N, C-alpha and C positions, 0 to 999 in steps of 0.2 A: 421703465423702458420708454424709448422715444415713440411718440404718437404723432401721426401726420394727418393733415386735413384731407379727407377723402371726398369732399364736396358732395355732390348728389349721389355718388356711388354708395356711400355708407348709409344712405337713407332709402335706397331702393327697396320697395316693398312688394314688388311683383315682377314676374317675367315681362309683363307689358312695359313697365318702366325701363327695364333693362333693354328691351327692344327699341324703345324710343331713344334712349341714350345711344344705343348702337347706331341708330339712324343719324343722329347728329354727328357722331364721329365719322361714320362712313361717308356722309355727305361731304365732309371736308376732305375725305380721301378718295372721293369719286367712286365709292362702292354703294350699292343699293341698300336702302334702309331695311329692306326685307330680310337681310341676312340674319340679324339677331332675332327678329320676331319669328323667323322660320326655325331657328334653333330652339326658341322657346316653345314653339308649337310641337316640335318633335319630342321635347322633353316631357310634355304632358301639361296638365292644368294645375299642378302643384305650385303654389305661390313661392316666390323667391324668399320672402320673409319667413316662411314656415320651415325652410330648410335649416338644419343645425349650422352653427357657425363656430362653436367652441370645439376645437380639435382635442380628442382624448389624449391624455398624457401617454407617451410611448417612448420606448427605448429600442433602438435598432440593435440587433444581435452584435455582441462584442466578443473579442477573443478573451478567453480565460487563460492566464499564464501560471505555470507551476514552477516554483523555485525550490532550491535546496535550502537547508537550514541556515545558510549564510545570508539568505534573502537577496542574493546577487546572481547566483548561478542558475540560469533557466534550464529546467529539466525538459519541459515539453510545453505544448499549448493545445487547447481544445477549442473548437469553434464549429458552428453551423455555417456562418459566413465569416470569411477572413476579414475582420474589420476591427479597427481600434481608433476611437475618436481622438482628434487632436485639436487644440484651439487654433483660431485663424492666425494668430501671431506666429505659430510654428509651421505655417504653410507658406510656401513661396508666393509672393505677390503675383508672379507670372501665372500661377495656377488659377487664382481667382479671376484674373483678367481673361485668361484663355477660356474658362468655362462660360463667362459672360459672352465673349465673342462667338463661342460655338453654339450656345443654347438660348440666349436671351439678350439681344443687343439693346433692348429697351429697358433692361432690368432696373437701371437707376432712375428711370423716368416714369414708370407706371406704378400703380398702387396695388399690384398683385395680379391684375388682369389686363392683358393687352387686347382691348376690344377691337382695335384695328386689325390685329392679327387674327382674332377669332372670326371676324367677318370675312376676311380674306380666305381663311381656311375653309369656312362653311361654303363659300361660293365655289372654290376649287374642288372640294370634295363632292359637291352635288353636280358638278359639271363633268365628273368622271376623270378629272385630272389626278395627278399624283397626290396621294394622301398627305395632308398637312395637319399637324397637331395643334399648333398655336399655344401650347402650354408654356407659361412662363416658368422661370426657375422656382418661383414660389409655389405655383400650382403643381409642378412636378414633386416638390418636397411634400406638399399636402397629400398627393396621391400615394407616395411611398409611406408616409406616416399613417394613412388610413389602413394600408395593408398590414403594417407592423402592429397597429393597435387592434386589429381584428381579433375577435374572440371566437369566431367560428368560420368554417370554410365559405359560407355564403357572403360574409362580410368581405372576405378577401376577393371574391368574384366581383362584388359590387364596386370595390375600390379600384379594380384594374380593368374591368370590361369596358371596351370602347363604345360608350353610349352617350347620347346627349345629356341624359340625367346625371351621369357621372361627371361630365364636364361642367355642368351648372353647379353641382355640389362643390367641386374643386374651386370654382370661382368664388363661391360664397365663403368658403373657408379661407381662401387666399386673401380676400379683402380683410377679413378679421385678423389674420396673421400679420398683415402689414401694418395694422393698427398697433400691434403689441410688440413687434420685433423690428429692430433696425435692419437695414440692408446687409450690414456686415454680419449680423447674427444669423440672418436667413442664409447668406452665402456659406457661412461656416457649417451650418447644419446640413446644407445640401452637399457640400464637398465630403462630408463624413458619412453620407448615406448612399451616395450614387454608386451604381454598379460599373465596374471597369473590366469585367470579363476575367477569365482564367482564375476564378475563385477569389478575385480581389474586389472587396466592397469598401468604398471610402478611399480617400486619397492616401492615407497612411499605408494601407495594404497595397494599393496600386503602385506607390513609390517603391515598396519593397519587392513586389513581384516582378515589375518590369525593369527597374533600375537599381535595385538593392541599395537604396539610399533613403534618407529621411525627406519628408515632404518639403521642408524648408530649403532643401538643396536642389530642388528641381530647376532645370534650365528652361529657357523659353521653348526650345524645340520639344523637350520632354513634357512640359506642361501642356503644350498645344496638342501633342499626340494623345495624351490621356483625356483631355477635354473633348477631342474629336471622337473618342470611343464611346462616350456616354450615350449617344443617340442610339447606337446599335452595337453593343459590345461583341456579339458573335460575328456580325458582318465585318466589323472593323478590327478583327483579331489579327495582330501582326504576325502571329506564329503560323498562320495558314497562308498559302500562296495567294489566294484571291484577297484575303483580308489584309495582307501586307500592302498590296497595291492600292486597295481602297483607302486605308488609313493614311498612306503616304500622300495620296491625292487630296484627301480631306484636310489633312494638316497643312499642306503646302499651299493649296488653292482656296481654302475657305477660312480656316481658323487663324492662321498667321496673318493673312491679308486683312482679316477682320480686326485683329489687334492693332494693325497699322492704321486702318481706317478710323478706329475709335481713339487714336492717339495714345494707346497704351505702350507701344514700342515704336522705335524709329524704323525706317526702311532698311538702314544698315544692319540693325539688330535682326530684322526679319530675314535679310539675305543670309546672315550667318546661321540663323536658326534652321532655315530650310536645308542646310547642309548637314545638320546633325543626324547621326544614324538612328534608325528605328530598330529596336531589338527584334530578332526573329525567334529568340528563345526566352523563356521566363524562368525565374528562380523557383525551384520546387518549394511548395508550401507544406511543411510538416503539420500533421494533425493527429493528436492522440499518442498513445504509448508506443506504437510501432514507429514513431518518428522522434523518439527521444534524442536529445543532443548527443549523448553517448550511449551506445548500446547496453553497457553494463548497468545503466539506470532503469532499464526496461521493466525488470521484475518489481522494483519499487514503485514505478509509475502505475503498473497494473494493480498493485496492492492498493494504491491510493484510489484508483478509478473504482475498484470493487467496493472499497470503503464508502466512497461517495454514493454509489448506486444503492447501497444498503441503508442509507440514512433517510428516514421519513421527513426530516426537517427540510429536505430539498424538494419535496413533492410527494404526492400521494401514490404515484405510480412510477415505475422505472422510466417510462417515457418522459414524465414531467422532470424527473431528476436529471436525466441526460440532457434535456433541452436547457435546463437551468445552468448546467455545467458548461455547455457549449455556446451559450448566448449571454451569460451573465456578466462577462467582463471582470471576473474576480482576479485578484492577485493573491495567490495561495502560496504561502511559505510552508514547506513540508519539513519533516524531521530528518530527512536524508542527510547524513554526514558525508560529504563528498570525499574527504580525505580518508575516512574509515572505509567507505565503499570501494574506493580505488585500491586501498591496501588489501582488502578482502579478496577482490577479484584477482589481484596479482598473486596472493598467497595460494589461491585455488589453482591458478595456472601453473604454479611451481610444482603442484602435486599430480595434476591430471589434465589430459587434453580435452578440448571442447568436443571432439568427435567421439570420445569414449561413451559407450552405451550406459555406463554407470554415472550417476550424477552426484557431484559433491556440492552440497547445499549449505550455505552459511547465513544465519540470521543473527542480528544483534539488537538488543533492547536496552534502554536506559532504566535502571531500577528507580522506583519511586514515582514515575510518571507514565510509564508505558510507551515512551517515544521510540518508534522503530528507527534505528540508525542505519542498519545495513540489511540488504537482501541481495545475495550474490550467488551465482552458480556457474558451473562450467558449461554454459549454454549461451547461444546467441538468442536474444529476445527478438524474434522475427517469425513471420509466417513463412513456411517453406513454399517455394514456387512449384506448383503442381506441374507446370509445363517443363521446368528444368529442376527437378528435385535434388536437393543436397542431402536430405535426411536418408539414413540407411533404413533397410527393411527392419521392422520391429523385432526385438529380441524375444518376444513372446511367440512361440512356435505356432499357436493357433492364429494369431494375427498375421504372422509371416506367410502362412499358406494362402491367405486372402490378399496378399500384396500390400498389407497395411504398413505404412512407414512409422518408424519410431520418433521419439522426441529429441533426437540428437543429429546434428548439432543445433538445430533451430527449433524453438518452441515459444508459444505465448501462454502455455499452461502455467497456472500459479503454483509452481512446484514447491515453493517455500512457505506459502501462506495458506494454501488450501482453497478450495472452491471449484465449482464445476465438477469435472471428473476426478479431480485430485482430492482424495479423502485422507491422505496421509500415509505414514509408514510405521511399522512396528520398530520401536527404538530400543527395546531391551531394558537394561537395569537402571536407566535414568528414572524409571517410574518408582524405584524403591524409595525415592525421596518422599513420595506421598504416604507410604506406609510408615516411615519414620515420623512424619508430621502427625499422622493420626495417632500413633502410639504416644507421642509426647502430649497430645491433647487429652488422651485418656489417662494420663498420670504415670506412664512408664517413662523413667528417666533415661538419659543417654547411657548411663552405666548399667542398664538392665541386661543381664546375661542370659544366654540361651546356649545349651549344648547342641551344636550343629553337627549332625552326622553327615557322612558322605552322601547318604540318600535319606530323605525324610518321608515318612508315611503320614500324609495329611488326612484331614477329615473331609476334604472336598471330593465330591462324587463326580466321576467322569465315565466315559464309555470304557468298559473293561477291555475292549479290544485295542485301546490306545496304547502305544509303546511307552507312554509315561505313567500308565497305571501299574500299581503294585501287582506282582505276579498273582494271578488267580483272584484278584479283587477288582472292585470298581472305584478304589480310592487312588487319588493322584499322589504319585511319589516322585517329586522332583529331586534332582541331584545338583551337585556343584560343578563348576567348570573344571576342577581338578580334585582328585581324591585327597590330596594333601591338605585340603581346606577344612577337614573335619576338626572340630575343637570347640572350645568355649569362646564366645564372642559377645561383645556389647555393641552398641550402635556405632561407636567410633571405629572399632575394628571390623565389624560386620559390613559397614558401609564402605570403609576403605578397601577391603578385600572383595567386596561385592559378593557376599556369601548367600547363595540362594536359600540354603537350609537354615539360615538365621531369619531371613525376612518372611519366608512362608509361614513358619509357626508364629512369628510376631504378628503377621496379618491375621492369622486365625484368632489370636487372643484379642486383638483390637476389633475385629469384625471387618470383613472385606468390604461390606457396604459403607463403612465409615472411611475406608481408604479411597474408595471411588468418589465419595462425597468431597473429600479433600481435593482430589484432582479436578473436580468440577469447579470448586471454589477458586482453584488456582488457574482456571481458564482453559483446561483441556476440552477440546471439542470432539464429540463422538460422532464423526461424519459417516462412518460405516454403519449400515443398518444393524448388523449383528452386534457390533460394539454398543450401539445405542440401546438395543434391547437388553443386553446384559447389564448395562449401567443403571437400569431402573431399580428402585429400592426393593421391589419384591423378588429380584433375581440377583442383585449384586452380592448378596451374602454368600453365594456359592461361586463367585468369580475368583477363585484362588490364584489363577495364573496372572491376575491383573498386576500384582506386585512385580512380576518379571517383565512387564512391558509388552504385553501381547496386543494391546489396543493401539490403533493407528493414531499417529500424531504428526505434526509438522515441526520443522525447526523453529518457526516463529512461536508456535504454541509453547514449546518447551523452554525456549529462551525467556519468554515472559513468565512462565511458571517459576523458574529458578530466580528470576528477577524479583518475584514476590518475597523470597527469603531475604534478599539484599535490601528490599524495601521495607524491612521491619514488619513483614506480615501483611502489607497493604497490596492487594491485587489491583493493578491498574489496567484497564482495558487498553489493548495495544492501539496506538493511533499514529497516523502518518502526518498529523497536522500540528504545526506551530501556530499559524495564524491565517485567517481568511479575511480579506479586506474587499469591500464592495467598490464599485465605480465611484461612489460618493464618499469614499474614504472612511466608511463605517466598518468597525471590526465586529465580526460575527462571533458569538459565543458558542461555536460549534466545533467539536473536535478537540477541545481542551481535555487535559487528563481527567479521566473519570475513575476514581479509586474507591475501593471498599475494603474493609478489613476482612481478610481471608482467614487469618489466624492471629493469635496473640503475639506481641513483641517477643516475649520470652521463648515461645515455641519456635518462632522464626529464627531467633538468634541461636538457640540450642541446635536446631537442625543444621544451620549454616556452619556451626562449629564442627560438627561431625563431617559435613560435606567438604571440609578442607583436606580430609585425609586422602580421598582418591586422587587428588591432583598434586600431591607432594608437598603440601603446606603443613604447618604444625598446628594442631588444635590448641586452643588457649585453656580448655577446661579438662581435657583428657589426654590420652596418648593414642596415636594412630596405629602403629605396627602394621602397616600395609598400604599399598597404593596401586592403582591401575593405570594412571597417567602421570607418573611422578615427575616428568620433565616440565610439566606446566609451570610450577612455581618458579623454577630456575629461569625459564624463558621470559615469563611475564615480569618477574622482579617486583611484584607487588603482592600483598596478601590476596589470596585467591581461593575460590571454592568451586566445586563442580562435581561431575560424575561421568563415567564412561557407560556405554550401553552396547551390548552385542546380542543379536537374536540367535536362535537355533541355526546351526550350520553357517554362522557368520553371514547371513543374508543381508544384514544391516550392521553398520558400525557407527556409533555416535559418541560425541564428546560435548559436554557443556562445561564452560568455564567462565567465571565471572569475578568481578571486583565490586566495590561500592559504586563504581561509575558506569560499568557496562557488563552485560552478560551476553556471551556468544555461544550459539548452539550450532554444531555441525553434524550433518547426516551424510553418510555415503550409502546410496541406495540405487536400485534400478527402478525408476518410476514407471517404466513400460511393462515390466514383468517381475513382480515381487517374488515369484516362486522360482527364481533363477538358481543356477548352480555355482555361481561365483562366490568366492569367500572374500568378503569386504575387509579391508585392512585398516587397522588403526594407525598404521604408519602413513596412511594417506590423509585420513580425516583429522587426526590429532594435530599435526603441524599447522594445518590451515586454520584451526581454531585458536591454538595458543599464540601463533604469530599474529593473527588479526587482533587479538586482545592486547598483545604486547605493543603492537604498532599504535593502537589507540591510547594506551597508558603511558607511552614514552614521554618523559618530561613532566608528567603529572606527579603531585606529591603522593607519597605512600600513606594510605588511610587504613587504619586497623578496623576490623569488624567489631561491633559492639557485643558485649556478653550479656547474658540474662541477668535481670535484677535479683532473681531468686535462684540460689545455687542448687536447690533441691531438684530442679528440672534436669540438672546434669547428673547429680549423684544420688538422688533419692534419699531414702531412709537407710543410712549406712549402719551395718551391724558387725560386731567383732566375730571372727571365725574361730571357733574353739580349736586349740592345738590338739591334734590327734596323732602326732608322729609316733610310730611303733605300736599304736593300738591295733587290735584286731579289726578286720574290715567291718564286721557286724557292729562292734562297739563304736568305731569311728562314724559309721553311718547313722547309728542311733543318736549320737551326740550332735551331729550336724543337723539332722532332721529336727531334733528337739530345739535347736537354736533357730529354726524357721527357714532353713535353706532347702532348695531342691538338690538332692544328692545323686551323683552318678559315680560309678566305679570306672576309673580310667585305665590307662596302659601301665605296664610294669616299667619301673625305672631303676637305675642303679642306686642303692641305698645301703646304709649301715644297719638298717633295721632288719629283723628277721624276715626271711622270705615269706611272702603272703600277707604281711602286715601293711599298715598304712605308712607309706614313706612321707606323706604330707598331703597338702591340698593345693589345688589350682582353682581360683586364686587363694592366697593366704592373707592373713592380717585382717582386712575388712572388705566387705562387699555389700551390695544392696540387699535389703530385706527381701526374702523370697527368691533371691537369685540363685544361680547354679553354682554349686561347689563340686569339683571333681576330686575324688580320692585317688591319689597316685599309689600304685601298689609296688612294694619293694620286691626286688628280685634276690635280695640277700647277698649280693656280690661284694658288699663292703666298700664300694667306690664312694667317693665324696659326692654328696647330694648336689645335683646341678642347682645353679642359682634359680630361685623361684621367679617365674615370669611376673611381670606387672599385672595387677588385677585387670581382667578383661582381655588380656592378650590371648591369641589362639594357641592351641596346643595340638601338634607341635607348631613352633613359630616358623611357618613356611611362607616365604615371600612369593607371590605369584610371578610367573615369568611371562604371562601374556594377559591381555585385557580380559576381564571377566564379564559374564552376562549380568 
């Protein structure tokens, strides 16, 4: 850096020397020598040399900007002070000239301290005349730097309080600064830190707020107006009546004439500049998630903000983290896919209005890295205006009596990701996936058969007064969505048809505590206290209803849980971050995908194979024979997997659907009153989900899912089923049990065998060791025996006509 000769100033060792020098300067200017010595006396006996001269490193607060995944589309910005530093070469020359004319006309001639001005100010101030500061541009920059580098409130006071000691300190620092920095460097720093009022700090912000342009494009009149404001931004505020007149006079009668006097502009240029209009209004400056560029991005922005506030890497306390976000000047590229988000919002709008009390929530996650691509809802992300409320009275009768308003159409609650008062929603049978994974981990193959009755008496103990208790007992007896679902099922058919009485006994055999443990590994958050209590190891073994989805969850939770299957069993913590870059262009290693193995590759691949059945795709390893959202495959036109979910009395409807590239979860809920009486329709939620997935996958190559390396996880230990056609029922039962099968006597069927004998078995041929084999009983009518169903298919083969729980 350039260093300049400071003569005797640089060697001053005491306030006395400073006073003597002042006397020399003042004598030449016809001011009394007592001026400086008087200032020294008022400052106290501390020597000039003993004062610090090295200014602490500091950075003024800078705007943090948030971008979508394309690193171009700005979502929002966060700041404490609206400021963004720009180099001098990107600032209009008129701006630099105007600030010198307005604040320090001796700037290019002094060495940081204008002693002549100091003496004049001291005399005027002591004579009761108008207060004069005599601070040079360098001294002003020092003062602001001391305030920004303060580490406690007292240091801020010391840096800004109008005292002789502060002035002397500024002078000492200023002398040192001018040794180390050129005038151009000082001017650049000053223009980037100076306050311009109306939330504008620094010339970049001022140019945006007052003129909506870049600093390099400022005209003479615009630069002169901004320069004139620095002295007193509130008094010279052009948006107020008095301030407009004051800044007009200061610009036209002081700043612009000063620029002419200093040879910076011609009189003709000045005459033209004086005629330039001064704005009476300023551009609103957005700050935070309530000021996103597009309202549909608000829920994602809120998710990012909550993610940041939960990271200890950004500070030990929430206060520290927020200050860092709002002053750090980061460029943050998020995972938000603008195209997918726009499509999701449009698909939601096609199904339900923003003003509907029910909320259609759609979240999407990328498998293998946890990147959150979509968070959309039929809500406006905004605070409702209490003075002119748009929100309707809450649908919760208890809240309605108190006049509490609901979250529709406006809310800033994290409906999709959870947090605060949002603990999640029961989503029904989407939780059966965790039971299937736990069973596969325990060695039960996909082909494992269970005879599922229309109602199943479990070993789980509940309140005997509960309507779901078996009559006269304290045992839980769940049923299916339809009586026709009774029959023999395996995991392909049981999952495809969403058979409750298949998954509850499967959960019993696996252990409910192991099912809950899988859900935890897959990222389910137990935000409700009762759910959290039940999920503890010492209680989870009795949580039989867990497999039916009675625990609260969010669309983001479940999209990411299912993404774990598509990610080959790797659970990746959901993240809104692609990249964080500091002001110094350093990339922070925070927010990158953090993945752990939640289950084995083979288990994930096997579970995913069965999960193709509910959404109308074809399993690669088995046969589905049933679906609950069969249109999905045809709409998406890619290999797809997923699951529907419905709670008791249809209070919630959910669909999760995914490919190797994206997993989308949709919930239709009432977030204000979950004990409502509406029946949520899959005709609303399903299209929003499958169309969002289809829009994302359009034009992408079709990628098939991987199959397990070990076939046994699908088929297990297969055994031949003895032929028992026309045997007596007792004989058939003995032979089948002797072969190691669990035997049930089924319904009568038309058969050529004598009435009351075995017409055959379901399944026949081969099935898993220890699996269920049902003896079909002949009615003796002599009709041709029906074609035997494929092993694992339900009996009777009834396709569901509505979504199942």
